[in-house]
N, C-alpha and C positions, 0 to 999 in steps of 0.2 A: 668313388671314394678312394682317396690316396692310400697306398699300402703303408702300414705301420711296421717299424722294425724294432726287434728286441736284440740288444747287443749283449753277448756273453763274453766277458773279458778273462783271458787265461791268467794263471798265477805262476809262481816261481817253478821252474822246471821246463817251461815251454820254450825257453831261449835256445837259439841255435846260431852258430856262426854264419854271418851273411844275411841275417834276417832283415826283411823289408828293404833290402838294397834295391831290388827291381821296382818296388813301389815308389821309393824316393826318386829314382831316376826317371820314372814316368810321370811323377806329380810334383810340381813346384811347391805346392802347399805341404806335402808330406816332407819334402826336403827341408823346408823352412822350420818345421817342428823340430827336426833333428838338430838343425843349426841353432835354434833358439834354446833348446835344452843344453847344448854344449856351452853356450854363453852363461846360462843360469847356474850350472853346477861346476863350471870351469873344468870340463872334461871333454875330450874329443870323442863324441858319441859315434861318429862314423868309424873311427879306428876301433873303438871298443866293440861295436856290433858287427863290423865287417871284417876285421883283421885278427880279433882275439881267437884263441883256440877254445875248445869246449870247456876245458878245466878252468881257465881264467874267467870265462863268461858265467860259469856256474856259481861263482862266489856271490853271496847275498848282496855285497856292496856293489857288484857289477850287474848281476842278473835283474835285480829289482828295477833299477833305473833304465836298463836296456829294454826290458819287456814293456814297461810303462810308456817309454818313448815310442816303441814300435806300435803299440796299440793306438796311441793318440795320433801318430803319423798316418796310420790307416784310416782313422776317423776323419782326418783332414782331407784325405783323398776321396773318401766317400761323400763328404760334405760338398765337394766340388761337383759331384754328380747329382746333388739335390737329395742325398740320402742322409737322414739324421734319425737318431733313436727316439722312440716313444717309451722305451723301457730299457733299463741297464742293470746288469748284475755281474759281479766279478767274483772269481774264485780266489780266496785268500788275497794275495797282492793285487789281483784283478779288481778288487773293490775300489782301488784308488783311481784308475782310469774311469771306472763307473761313476765315482763321485764327481769327476770332472765332466763326464758326459751329461750328468744330471744337473749341472750348474751349482753343485754344492761347494766345490773348490775351484778357485781360479786356476788358470794354466800355470802361472808362476808358483802358486802355493802348492799345487799337487806335485810339481817337479821337486821343489825344495823338500817337501814332506817325505816323499818316496826316497829321495837321496839320503836323508837322515835315517829313515827306517832301515834301509839296507845297511848303512854303516853300523848302526846300533846292533842289528841282528847278527852281522858278521862278527863284531867284537865279542858279543855275549857267547856266540857259538864257539869261537876260538877259546874263550875262557873255560867253557864247559868241557871242550875236548882236552885242554891242558890239565884240568882237574881230574879227568877220568881217562888217562892215557890208555889206549887200547880197549877201553870199555865205555866209549862216549855214548850218551843218550842219542836217540834218533827216532825213526818212524818205520813202521812196517805195514804193508798193505795186505789185508786179509781178503782173499777172493773165494767166492762161492758160499758164503754164509750170510743169512739175513742180518741186516744192521743191528737189530735188537739183540741178536745172539752175541755179536761182537761187543756191544756195549756191556752186556751181562758179564762176558769174560773179563773185560778190562776192569770192571768194578770189583772183581774178585781178586785182583792182583795189585799189590801196592806199587805205586809209581808207574802204573799203566793207565792210559787215558784214550778213550775213543775220540779221535781228533778230526777226521774228515769223513762226513757221511756222503760219499761220492755217488753211490747208486745202490740199487737193491742187490747188486752182486759184488760190491766192493766198498769196504770200510777201512780207513787207515787208523792205526793206533800209534800214539806217541808214548815214549817212556824211557826209563833208564835202560842201559844195555841188558841187565839181568831181567828186568821186568818184561822187555820185549821178547826175550828168549822164552820166558814162561808163557807169555800170551800166544806166541806162535805155536808152541807145542799144544797148548790148550785148544787153540782154534783147529789145528789139524785133528786132534782127538774128537772134536765136536763135528767133524765132517767137512772142514774147509778144503777147497780144492788146492789152494796154494797159500803160502805166507811168504811174502817177498820183502826183505829188508831194503828200504829205499836209500838211494844215494843222496841224502840230504845232510845239511850241516848241523842240524839240531832237532830237538823235540818240539816242533812247531805246534801251535794251537793247543798247548797244555800248560798247566800251572808251573811247569819247569822253566817257562819263558817269562816268569814274573819280573825278573830284573830288566829285561828288555822292555816290557810293558811300562814299567815305572819310568824308564828313561824316555821312552817315546811319548808318554803322557806329558812330560815337560816340554817337548818339542811342539806339541799341539796347543799348549796353553793360550798362546796369543794368535792362533790361526782362526780365521773366520770360516765357519761352516754355514752356508746359506741353506734355506729350505729347498728340497729338490723340485725341479721344474717338470720332471717326467717321473714315471714309475721307477722306483729305486728299491733295492732289496738288501737285507743285511744277513751276512753269514752268521752273526751272533744270535739273532732271534729267528732267522728263517722266514721273516715276514717283510712286508713292505715298510719302508721308512718314510715318515711324513715330515719330520722336523730335522733341521740341520743339527740341533743340539743332540738328538738321538744318534745321528750319524757320527758325531764327534766322539761320544762316549763309546760307541761300538768300535771305533777305529783303534781304541786302546785295548778294550776287552778282547778284541780280535786276536791278539797275540797269545792269549792264555785260554781262549774258549774254542770249542769245536766249530768246524765249518758245516752248517746245516744246509748243504747244497740241495739235497733232495726236497727239503721243505720249500726252498726258494723256487725250485723248478715247478713245484705243484702250484704255488701262488701265481707265478707267471702264467702257467697254463690256464688257470681259472680266469685271469684278466683277459687273455687272448680269446677265450671262449665267450666272454661277456662283451668284449669290445670289437666285434667284427668277425670273430671266428678265424679258422685257419686260412680262409681265402683272403682275409684282410691283413694278415700278418706274415712277415718273414723273420726267422730267427737266424742270426749270423754270429760268427765268432771272429771279431776283428782283433787279430793279434797272432803271434807266432804259434804254430802247432795246431792241433785239432782235437785235443783231449776232451774239451767241454762238449763239442759236437757229438763225440762218441758217447759221453755220459747222457746227454739229452736223448740220444737214440735208444738208450736202454730204458727210458721211461715209457709209460703206457700211452702218452700223447706224442712221443717222438715218431711213431709210425705214420701219423697223419700230418705232421709238420716237422720235417727234418731241419736240423741246424746245419748251416753251411759255413765251413771255415773260410775266412777271407784273410789270406796271409801272403798274397803275391799280386803282382801287377795284373796277371791274367784273371785272378778271382775278383779283383776290384772291377776290372773292365766288364766281367760277365754279369754284374748286377745291373 
C-alpha cells in the first residue's frame, strides 16, 4: 500500500530571509512556482524572499505571499518525487496553501487572494497602531497553563480573546494593549510558566480584526472555492471541511475567530488511525520553519508518528 502524506502548512511568523532558495535551485518546478507568483502579483519574489532583511519580510504584505510561495514551491518539488498529500491543514495563513493542496483554490486564485489578504491586514494593522500609538493591540503567548484556563481568563477581561489553541502547553491571547497586560498578570497568578508578548502587527484571530474581515470578504466574493479533493481541515471549526462553500465562509471568519489547532490535530490523528495507521502515513511540514512539527510532537499521538519539517533541498531529497 502506498504511503499517505498529511501536510501541515505554517503560518505568518515562519518566514526567514533566504527561505527555500536551495529548494528552488535544486528543483526547476519549485523555481517555476516562484517565477509564476512574481508574474501574478508583479513582485520580484526571489528578491523578496532571498534578499530582504527580517524586518521587511515580517510585514504582513510581504510575509504572507512569501510563506505561501515557499510552501507551494516545496509542494512542487515533492510532486516531482511522486509525493502528494492525502490530507492538508494549515495554521492561520497556512490554510491558504492547504486550500490549494486540496484543490479548493486554483494556483492563480490562491496567490491573488493571499496577496490581497496580506495587503489588507498590513493596512488595518498600521491603522490600529496609529490609533493606539504606544499602546497598540497585539498578541501574547501563555505558556504552561491548560487551554481551558486561558480561555477562562480571557473571557473575564474586556477586549481579550483566546486566539490560537496551539497545544496543551501553549495558548495565544489577542487583545488591546491594556487587556493583554491584565491577561498576562492573571495568567501568571494562575500558575502560567511564562507570558510572552509576541512581535506581531496586530490582534489576529479576534473581533478586533473585523474591519480586515469585512474587506477580505469583498475580495472573495467572486472567487470560486471548489469542494476539497482530499482531507481538509478548518481553523474556525476545528473539523474536516467537506464543501467549498464552507471553506469560503471560514476564510473570512478566520480573521476574527480563534485557530482551533489542537482540535484539527485530533481529527487528523483519528483519520490516520482509521486509514492505515501510523505505518501507512507520514506527517510533514512543507514550508519555512518547524513550529507545527513541534506542536504536533506535543500531542499524545506525536510520539508514535513524528512530523518532519521539509524546508530545505536536503529535507526534500530525504523523503
